[in-house]
C-alpha positions, 0 to 999 in steps of 0.5 A, spaced: 482 935 117 478 934 112 482 936 108 487 931 110 482 926 110 479 927 103 486 926 101 487 919 104 482 917 101 484 919 094 490 914 096 486 909 098 482 910 092 488 911 087 492 903 091 484 899 091 484 902 083 492 900 082 489 893 084 484 893 078 486 888 073 484 890 065 478 887 060 479 889 054 474 886 050 471 884 043 479 883 040 480 880 032 484 875 031 484 873 024 482 865 022 483 861 017 481 855 019 475 859 020 474 863 014 473 870 018 475 874 024 474 871 031 472 876 037 476 874 044 475 878 050 481 878 055 483 880 062 490 883 064 492 882 071 493 889 075 501 889 075 501 887 067 503 894 065 507 894 072 512 889 070 516 885 064 514 878 067 510 874 065 504 870 066 499 863 066 494 864 061 487 860 063 482 860 057 476 861 059 470 858 054 463 860 054 456 856 053 451 855 048 448 862 044 453 865 048 460 869 045 465 873 048 462 877 052 459 872 057 464 871 062 464 878 062 458 881 062 454 875 066 459 872 069 462 878 073 469 876 071 474 881 072 470 882 078 472 875 081 478 875 078 480 881 081 478 879 087 481 872 088 488 875 086 488 881 090 486 875 096 492 870 095 488 865 092 490 864 085 496 867 082 496 873 077 494 870 070 491 872 064 485 870 062 482 869 054 474 869 053 474 867 045 467 867 041 466 860 039 458 861 036 455 854 037 461 850 034 462 847 040 469 848 039 470 842 034 471 841 027 465 840 025 462 834 020 462 838 013 469 840 014 467 848 014 468 851 021 474 848 024 474 851 031 479 846 034 483 847 029 483 855 030 483 854 037 490 849 037 494 853 031 492 859 031 488 862 037 493 860 042 499 861 038 496 868 037 495 870 046 502 867 045 506 872 041 501 878 042 501 877 050 506 876 054 504 869 056 509 863 058 508 859 053 509 852 056 503 846 058 504 847 065 503 855 065 496 853 060 490 851 063 483 851 060 475 852 063 469 853 061 461 852 062 456 848 058 458 847 051 465 851 054 466 845 059 465 840 053 470 844 050 474 844 055 474 836 055 475 836 047 481 841 048 484 838 054 483 830 053 485 831 046 491 835 046 494 833 053 501 836 050 497 843 051 493 844 058 497 843 065 489 843 068 482 843 066 476 845 069 469 843 066 462 847 070 456 843 068 459 840 061 455 837 055 456 830 056 453 826 053 453 818 052 452 814 046 445 812 048 443 819 050 445 821 042 440 814 040 436 816 043 434 823 043 428 826 039 430 828 032 427 835 032 433 836 038 439 832 034 436 836 027 436 843 030 443 842 034 447 836 033 447 834 025 451 839 022 456 839 028 456 830 027 453 828 021 446 827 018 445 819 019 439 815 020 436 816 027 438 811 033 445 809 033 446 811 025 448 817 029 454 815 033 458 817 026 466 818 026 466 824 028 461 823 034 466 818 036 472 823 034 468 827 039 465 824 045 469 825 051 466 819 053 470 815 048 476 820 047 478 817 055 476 810 053 481 810 048 487 815 049 492 812 054 493 813 061 499 817 061 497 822 057 490 823 060 493 823 068 498 829 064 492 834 067 489 836 072 481 835 072 476 839 076 470 837 074 463 841 077 456 842 076 450 843 080 445 838 083 439 840 079 443 841 073 440 838 067 447 835 066 448 832 071 447 825 068 453 826 064 458 829 068 456 823 073 458 818 066 465 823 066 466 821 073 465 814 073 468 814 066 474 816 069 474 813 075 474 806 071 480 809 067 483 811 074 484 818 072 486 822 078 481 828 078 476 833 082 469 832 082 464 837 086 457 836 085 454 843 089 447 846 090 444 849 084 442 849 077 445 851 070 445 859 072 451 864 071 449 864 078 452 857 080 459 858 075 460 865 078 460 861 085 465 856 081 470 861 078 474 862 084 475 855 085 476 853 078 482 860 079 484 857 086 485 850 082 489 852 076 493 856 079 496 850 084 498 847 077 501 854 075 505 853 082 512 851 083 
């Protein structure tokens, strides 16, 4: 009887293991736009090596000072993805987590770091050429936290032809007034290189700022293009970025862009983002499902 019990336990363990996806870490892709190799992590669903099917893709973006390992190390992306897919809440999908350094996922003012160009023209094609990823808008989504939430909206609103859904979490969004009033130390250390060195106050509202201001992009982009993407916005009520997220919500209302907006109990923490990821996968999964 003991031997039978042991065999049953081993069989159950093997079945359970077979339902787990695989994380491949710190892979590299050469980038002409960035002038260097860019690293990324990728989650492949459990049945990836057992079928010939192609999968939808969620591009999952990290926050400021983090890298491609953030979502796997602190965000527990593999565990959460396995649980969410195995429970049927979300369909099987590939999840790609690229390193963006502190680029904010844009082309910076001096043209030395062109992360947006890399992501759109080099990275997505690389993923779709290397893995069995469905190469159509309806099977692509983008999500991310903090700086990655900002990057999510950059990609989704500037490239509405590429993504079916976007889910910024605790996104780093600012109004013109926020930028103009920002303390000089913070501006010089964080944003001057991105948007261009300029005079204080409204002098900071440079051409590159307006090219990358989410609120300005929403204001100036044709409504039908914006409406072609589904949006899920989530921010904690104690998050220092809540004001910018409410401004984004307001801008989308003013433009009559359908979207989901969530304010939950919590702050700017991995505890908050881990609880958000299953809902993100469910939301983008609905856009993948016909």
